C-alpha positions, 0 to 999 in steps of 0.5 A, a space after each residue: 772374266 778378266 777385262 781386255 785392253 787393246 794395245 794400238 799405235 803407228 807402225 815402228 813404235 815398238 808396240 810388239 816389244 811392249 805387248 812382249 814386255 807386258 805379257 812375257 811368254 804368256 800369249 798366244 796367236 791365232 787368226 780373227 775369224 773369216 780372215 787371215 790377220 793374226 790375232 795376238 793377245 796374252 796375259 798381263 798381271 799386277 798385283 794379283 789382277 790379270 788382263 788380257 792384253 790384244 796386240 792390234 797390226 799398226 796403223 796410222 789412222 782409224 781410216 781402214 783402207 787394209 785388212 789389217 786396219 779393218 780388224 783394228 777398227 772393228 775391235 776398237 768399236 767392238 764389232 769383230 766377230 767372236 771378240 767381246 768389246 774392249 774395256 780399255 786401250 793402251 796408246 803406244 806413241 814415239 816420244 820423238 815424234 808426238 806430232 805425228 803419233 797424237 794424230 791416232 790418238 784424237 781419234 782414239 779418244 772420241 771412241 770413248 774407251 778408258 785409254 793410257 798413253 804410253 810415251 815409248 822411246 823415252 830415252 831417245 827423246 832425252 838424247 834428242 833434248 826433248 823435254 815432255 811434261 807427262 803432267 801436263 800432257 796427261 791433263 791435255 789428253 784426259 788420260 794417263 802418259 807413262 815414260 817408258 822405254 820398252 826395250 829396256 824394260 823401263 816403266 813397265 810397271 808403272 804402265 801396269 799399274 796405269 793400266 789396271 786403274 783404268 780398266 778398274 775405275 775408267 778415266 775422267 776424260 774431260 779434257 777437250 779434243 779437236 774442234 770441228 767447224 759448225 756445219 761439220 758437227 751439225 751435220 754429223 749430228 743429224 747423221 746420227 740421229 738419222 741412223 739410231 733412228 733406223 737401228 731397227 733396220 740396221 740391226 744395232 745403234 751407230 755410235 758417235 765415233 762410227 758415224 763420224 768415219 762413216 761421214 768422213 770416209 767416203 766409199 770407206 770401210 765402215 759404210 762398205 760394212 753398213 752397207 751390208 746391213 742396210 742397202 740404202 745406208 750410201 744414199 743416206 750418207 751421201 745426203 749428209 755429206 753433200 751439205 758439208 762437202 761445200 766447205 771442202 774436202 771432208 778428209 781435209 777438214 778432219 786432217 786440219 782440225 785434228 792437226 790443230 789440236 795436236 799442235 796445241 797439245 805439243 806446245 803445252 806438254 813438249 819442249 824442243 831445241 831451237 834448232 833440230 840436232 842431226 842425229 846419228 839416223 840422219 847421218 847413216 841415211 844420208 848413206 843408205 838413201 842415197 841413190 847410189 851409194 844406198 842402192 850398192 848398199 842395198 845390193 850388198 845386203 840382198 847378196 848377203 840374204 840370199 847367200 845365207 839362204 842358199 848356202 847356210 841352209 844347205 846342212 841343215 836342210 840335209 839333215 831334215 830330208 835325212 831325218 825324214 828318209 829314215 822316218 819313212 823308211 822305218 815306217 815302211 819297215 813297221 807296215 805291211 808292203 800294199 796300199 796303206 804303207 804307200 799311203 803313209 810312206 809316199 802320201 803322209 811322210 813325203 807330203 809333210 817332208 816336202 814342206 819341212 825340207 824348206 823350213 830352213 830356208 824359210 826360217 833363214 829369210 825370216 830372221 833376215 827380214 825380222 832383222 832388218 825390220 827391227 833395225 829400221 833398215 827395211 823401210 829404207 830399203 822400200 823406199 829406194 825400190 819405190 822408184 823402180 816399182 812405181 814404173 809398173 804401177 806399184 809402190 814401195 809397199 809391195 817390196 817386202 811381200 816380193 822379197 819374201 816371196 824368193 823363199 815361199 810365195 805364201 809368207 809373201 802373199 800374207 805380207 801384202 795385208 799391210 798394202 792399203 790400196 786393194 788394187 796394188 795389193 791384188 796385183 803384188 798378190 798376182 805376181 808374187 808367185 813370179 819370184 823363183 821361191 826355193 821350191 824351185 831350186 832343186 829342179 834348177 840344181 838338177 837340171 843345171 849340174 846334169 847338162 849345163 857344162 862346168 866351164 868358165 864364161 870369159 874365164 870368170 863366170 862359171 857357166 852354171 851359175 850364170 844359167 841358175 842367176 838367169 833363172 831367178 832374173 826370168 821370174 823377176 823380168 817377167 812380173 814387171 810387165 805383167 804387173 805393168 798390164 795388170 794395173 792397166 787393165 783388170 786392176 786399172 787404177 791410179 797408185 796413190 802416193 807412197 808415203 813412208 815414215 823412216 823410223 829412228 835406227 835402233 839395235 834389234 831386240 833379239 828376244 823379239 826376233 827370235 819370237 816373230 821367227 818362230 811365230 811366223 815359221 810355225 804358221 807357214 808349217 801349219 799353213 803350208 803344211 797342211 794344204 800340201 799334205 792334203 794336195 799331196 795325199 790326193 797325188 799319191 792316189 792318182 799315182 797309186 790307182 788303178 793298182 793293177 795286180 796282173 803288173 804286181 803278179 808279173 813282178 813277184 814272179 821274177 822276184 822268186 826267180 831271182 831269190 832262186 838264182 842263187 844269188 846273195 848278198 849285195 848282188 841280190 839285195 841290188 837285184 831285188 832293188 832294180 826290180 822294185 824300182 821297175 814295178 814302181 815305174 810300170 805301176 807309175 805309167 798304169 795310173 791315172 796320172 801315167 795316163 794323163 802324162 800319155 794323153 798330154 804328149 801332143 800337147 808337150 812334145 812342142 817343148 821338147 818333152 815326151 809323156 814321162 817329163 810331162 807326167 812329172 809336171 802335172 805330178 808336181 803341182 802340189 809342191 814343184 820339187 816333187 818333180 825330182 822323185 817323180 822323175 826317179 820312179 818314172 826312170 826306175 830308180 825309186 822315189 827316195 832319189 834328190 837333185 844330187 843324185 848321181 844315178 839319176 843324173 846318169 839315167 836322165 843323161 842316157 834316157 831315150 825317146 822312142 825313136 831311140 834318140 837322146 830325151 835330154 839335152 840342152 835345149 830340153 833341160 832349158 825348157 824345163 827350168 823356164 817352165 818351172 820359173 813361170 808356172 804356178 805349181 803350188 797348191 798351196 799358194 793358190 789356196 792362200 791366194 784364195 784365202 787373201 783375196 776371198 775369190 776362187 776367180 783370182 787363184 783361177 787367174 794366176 794359174 791360167 795366166 802363169 801356165 800360159 806364160 810358162 808355156 810359151 817361155 818354154 816353147 821359145 827357149 827350147 827352139 831358140 837354143 836348138 836353132 843356136 845348134 845347142 842340142 845333142 849336148 
């Protein structure tokens, strides 16, 4: 069986680039059992030896606070379900910032596994005149030290050789580590002895490093995990903590001891210039982190990104949409008419298509995020946004998840895994769906181009563009007070200080960026596609059953009459198409969905809607963009229309209520858009919230509060617009 090496390091040290350099394309991705944290593993080959390499999430410490960091600890300690213990550790450190990076190395030494230290970015260290004596450093650390430059693939073969050696023979590792106060050392030994005396109750021995983290990290991850096996573990640990804590904070004692050790190691093996050199990154940061210039650059970057998402993706989305439509039509011709054809074409193909059509926008957004992360700018953007987000109880860590949610809430919610504070993470998860995702855009486009006049505001701004911008701002403006309220009620608690390391600017590695976009895009398709597929089939069933034979018989007779009427060619095809669309609309009204729409009409009437709009809103639950096809079917145009369909626009403009008044006008259009801007009509999003929070309560709460806000918002805008005299336009 191949031996296993875990790759670990601080964020932004080039760990993933190094992993790709070691394994090439020979790696796979998946999830650790029971959690949504990605597991990335690959095969490293050297001189006939093959070693499995696992790329762990970036972390600054083994004091786990986030789901990602918990996985790191479990894998390194051999406690991760479905993962055998690792044989060695590869610690990747930034050669230009050893004082910061060696803190984690000091913790890794105490695990007792063979390890190798890779000095990445050695080329930058040379440029900054930082001299590193690798032999002295290796002697101080008790492990091989290899200079590398991952993105240039310098030193990779030497690193492979060192890794194979330590996995085969292990390290000497006799170097002295951090020195702790005698009281701490004594109490740690006593705790370790007591825990191992109770190994029958706990189920296993507790190693030294685990006992250390248990003692230091009050209410930490290790304590919570062991408490599940032994209910009295917290009481035992608190007793030992109480004896040591008289000398000060345990976390402060650990930090002081470790940084004393780091300073000693660095002093022995590193020589720096007497005065710190002003680097290119420093000069760039003088502009990009400036409160005025930096904000302007940030706005320009965001404008470019959204321009790309909503403009550049358009042609590709049209091609994907056309391909899915052609596939549905071809399959429909191959299958006999009836329930099976409807299930495959409307349920299966339509369900998968509703995901794939938005993949170009998702890919473009992920490309920009991966690019900005790779070059180092994303950390600066989080720094700029921290002040704004702190006003509603969040920090700059919430910026990337909320930004990602403008394309789709699913990757945005997944991105919250890096937020260590659970209250902040859950709050970000709950407000992320308020960002206007790409699935809302078809709804906005249809309503705006159909009912909002194409006129100029103050002779400069296009009114339709202003309304579209207002829709995107609606979610942001609502998210701020929602987050503020959550952090002071259900998720009350102080937000920890936002500590951010600004990495050195560097040219992105296009292969790494491309691979990251590919992997995240694939994950989006698998996760969102399977969920939306399942929900879309359920929606199809509700829209298809009960299938009335009497309605089918009536329209069959009418088709026979048309075919015998003497019409030919295009006239006959048009007449039959009209009958087919009318039959679809009749079946839809008779379906369970249609009956639901009629039942909720009294509830949606205050919004300016009738049963048809209400039913379209219900049918759009699995995916918001489904409302377009649903409206097309309801108004007897077929389900293959889109937001650009002129026939759908003309039909909506002429649609009437039961009393003969026009159904749609500007207030109704605004009401629909505001409702869709604020309502959580996305089964996939709710399912992801369930997975990330491990609770049914939070997705239920999200659906309830967003639906309530959507109803209040739609009611308010409808009556305000009507009062202003915008109705009847």
